[in-house]
C-alpha positions as CSV (number, residue, x, y, z in Angstrom):
1,X,-64.0,-8.4,39.8
2,X,-62.8,-9.8,42.8
3,X,-60.4,-7.7,45.2
4,X,-56.9,-9.4,45.5
5,X,-55.7,-9.5,49.2
6,X,-52.2,-9.3,50.4
7,X,-50.8,-10.7,53.8
8,X,-47.8,-10.1,55.7
9,X,-45.2,-12.8,55.0
10,X,-44.9,-14.7,58.5
11,X,-40.8,-15.0,58.4
12,X,-40.6,-11.7,58.1
13,X,-42.5,-10.9,60.8
14,X,-41.0,-14.0,63.1
15,X,-37.3,-12.2,61.7
16,X,-38.8,-9.1,62.8
17,X,-39.5,-10.0,66.0
18,X,-36.3,-12.7,66.8
19,X,-34.3,-9.7,65.6
20,X,-35.6,-7.0,68.2
21,X,-35.6,-9.9,71.1
22,X,-31.5,-10.0,70.4
23,X,-31.5,-5.9,70.8
24,X,-33.5,-5.6,73.5
25,X,-31.4,-8.3,75.5
26,X,-28.4,-6.6,74.2
27,X,-29.4,-3.5,75.4
28,X,-30.4,-4.9,78.7
29,X,-27.1,-6.7,79.1
30,X,-25.2,-3.3,78.1
31,X,-27.7,-1.6,80.6
32,X,-27.2,-4.2,83.5
33,X,-23.7,-5.6,83.3
34,X,-21.6,-2.4,83.6
35,X,-22.4,-0.6,86.6
36,X,-20.7,2.4,86.6
37,X,-22.5,3.3,83.0
38,X,-24.0,6.9,83.0
39,X,-27.6,7.3,83.7
40,X,-28.5,9.1,80.6
41,X,-27.0,6.3,78.8
42,X,-29.4,4.0,80.7
43,X,-32.0,6.0,80.4
44,X,-31.1,6.2,76.5
45,X,-31.2,2.0,76.6
46,X,-34.6,2.3,78.5
47,X,-36.1,4.7,75.5
48,X,-34.8,2.1,72.8
49,X,-36.1,-0.7,75.0
50,X,-39.4,0.5,75.1
51,X,-39.5,2.0,71.4
52,X,-38.6,-1.9,70.5
53,X,-41.0,-3.6,72.8
54,X,-43.8,-2.2,71.1
55,X,-42.7,-2.4,67.6
56,X,-41.9,-6.5,68.4
57,X,-45.7,-6.4,70.6
58,X,-47.5,-5.1,66.9
59,X,-45.6,-7.8,64.7
60,X,-46.9,-10.2,67.2
61,X,-50.2,-8.4,66.4
62,X,-49.8,-9.0,62.9
63,X,-48.6,-12.7,63.1
64,X,-51.7,-13.6,64.8
65,X,-53.7,-11.3,62.9
66,X,-55.8,-13.2,60.0
67,X,-56.8,-9.5,58.2
68,X,-54.6,-8.2,55.5
69,X,-52.3,-5.7,55.1
70,X,-53.2,-4.5,51.4
71,X,-56.5,-4.8,49.4
72,X,-57.2,-3.9,46.2
73,X,-60.3,-4.2,44.5
74,X,-62.6,-2.5,42.2
75,X,-63.8,0.1,45.0
76,X,-60.0,1.4,46.0
77,X,-56.6,0.5,47.4
78,X,-56.5,-0.4,51.5
79,X,-53.2,-0.5,53.3
80,X,-54.0,-1.2,56.8
81,X,-50.2,-0.2,57.4
82,X,-50.2,3.2,55.4
83,X,-53.6,4.7,54.1
84,X,-55.3,3.3,57.5
85,X,-59.0,1.2,58.1
86,X,-61.0,2.9,54.9
87,X,-60.0,2.1,51.3
88,X,-58.3,4.9,48.8
89,X,-60.9,4.7,46.2
90,X,-59.5,5.0,42.5
91,X,-61.2,8.5,41.9
92,X,-59.1,9.9,44.9
93,X,-55.6,8.2,43.3
94,X,-54.3,10.8,40.9
95,X,-50.6,8.9,40.4
96,X,-49.3,5.5,41.3
97,X,-45.4,5.5,41.4
98,X,-43.4,2.1,40.8
99,X,-39.8,2.8,42.7
100,X,-37.2,0.6,41.7
101,X,-34.9,1.0,44.2
102,X,-36.1,-0.6,47.2
103,X,-38.9,-1.8,45.1
104,X,-41.9,0.3,46.3
105,X,-45.3,2.0,45.3
106,X,-46.2,5.3,45.8
107,X,-50.2,6.3,45.9
108,X,-50.2,10.0,45.0
109,X,-54.1,11.2,46.0
110,X,-55.8,13.8,44.3
111,X,-56.4,16.1,47.4
112,X,-59.7,17.5,45.7
113,X,-61.8,14.6,45.3
114,X,-59.6,12.9,48.9
115,X,-61.5,15.6,50.4
116,X,-65.1,15.1,48.9
117,X,-64.9,11.4,50.2
118,X,-65.9,10.5,53.4
119,X,-62.6,9.1,54.5
120,X,-59.9,10.9,56.2
121,X,-56.3,10.0,55.1
122,X,-53.3,10.8,56.8
123,X,-50.0,9.5,55.8
124,X,-46.0,9.7,57.9
125,X,-44.4,9.6,54.3
126,X,-47.2,11.6,52.7
127,X,-44.6,15.3,53.2
128,X,-41.5,13.4,52.3
129,X,-43.1,11.6,49.2
130,X,-44.8,15.3,48.1
131,X,-41.3,16.5,48.2
132,X,-39.7,13.7,46.5
133,X,-42.2,12.9,43.8
134,X,-42.9,16.9,43.5
135,X,-46.1,16.4,43.6
136,X,-48.9,17.8,45.3
137,X,-52.1,16.1,47.1
138,X,-51.7,13.4,49.9
139,X,-48.7,10.4,49.3
140,X,-49.1,7.6,50.6
141,X,-46.1,4.5,50.5
142,X,-47.7,0.8,50.9
143,X,-46.2,-1.9,52.6
144,X,-43.2,-2.6,50.7
145,X,-43.7,-6.4,48.8
146,X,-40.4,-7.4,51.0
147,X,-42.8,-7.6,53.8
148,X,-46.4,-9.4,52.0
149,X,-46.3,-13.4,51.1
150,X,-46.4,-12.6,47.2
151,X,-43.8,-10.8,44.8
152,X,-43.6,-7.2,44.1
153,X,-44.7,-8.1,39.9
154,X,-47.6,-9.7,41.8
155,X,-48.5,-6.7,43.6
156,X,-48.0,-4.1,40.6
157,X,-49.9,-6.5,38.1
158,X,-52.9,-6.1,40.9
159,X,-52.8,-2.8,40.4
160,X,-53.0,-2.5,36.5
161,X,-55.7,-4.5,36.9
162,X,-57.6,-3.1,39.4
163,X,-56.5,1.2,38.4
164,X,-58.5,1.0,35.2
165,X,-59.5,4.6,35.1
166,X,-58.4,6.7,32.6
167,X,-57.1,10.1,35.0
168,X,-54.9,7.5,37.2
169,X,-51.1,7.8,35.6
170,X,-48.5,5.0,36.3
171,X,-44.8,6.4,36.4
172,X,-41.8,4.6,36.9
C-alpha cells in the first residue's frame, strides 16, 4: 500500500504571510507614528514584530518547500510540523482521536513502544493533550486539515486505511 502525502494549501500560506505583513506594518506604524509612546510599549511592539517576522519567514519557506507536511504510510505517520523528522511507527500509536470542533486529529502514542524505537519524539501540545484526553504517553496534534490541500475526511480516510493494527483505537 502506498503512502499518502499531504501538502500545505498555498492559499493558506499566502493568506498567513499577508496577515503577518499587515500586522507588521500596523505595529511599525503605531511605534513610529507617535514619538510620545512609552518606551516599554515600543519594545513590546518590536518583540511582536520580531515574532511575526519569524512566523512569516517560516510560512514563506513552506510556500516554496516541495516536501509534504504529513505522510501517512504502512511504516507510520509523519507530520513534520508536530511529530518531527522521523515517522511515528504504527506500533507506537495507541489511540487516534478525531476531534470534531475544531476539526482535527490527535495521536496518542504508547510510551513503552515509542521509547523502544530509535526515534525521539517531542510535541509542543503533548502535556495539554494528555490532560485533555486523560491518556498516558506522548500526544501529537496533527497539522489541521484547514492548512492542508485536502479535506478533513480525506485525512481521516488515509489514517483509517493505514492504521489497521488491532491495538490502534479510533475515538471521536
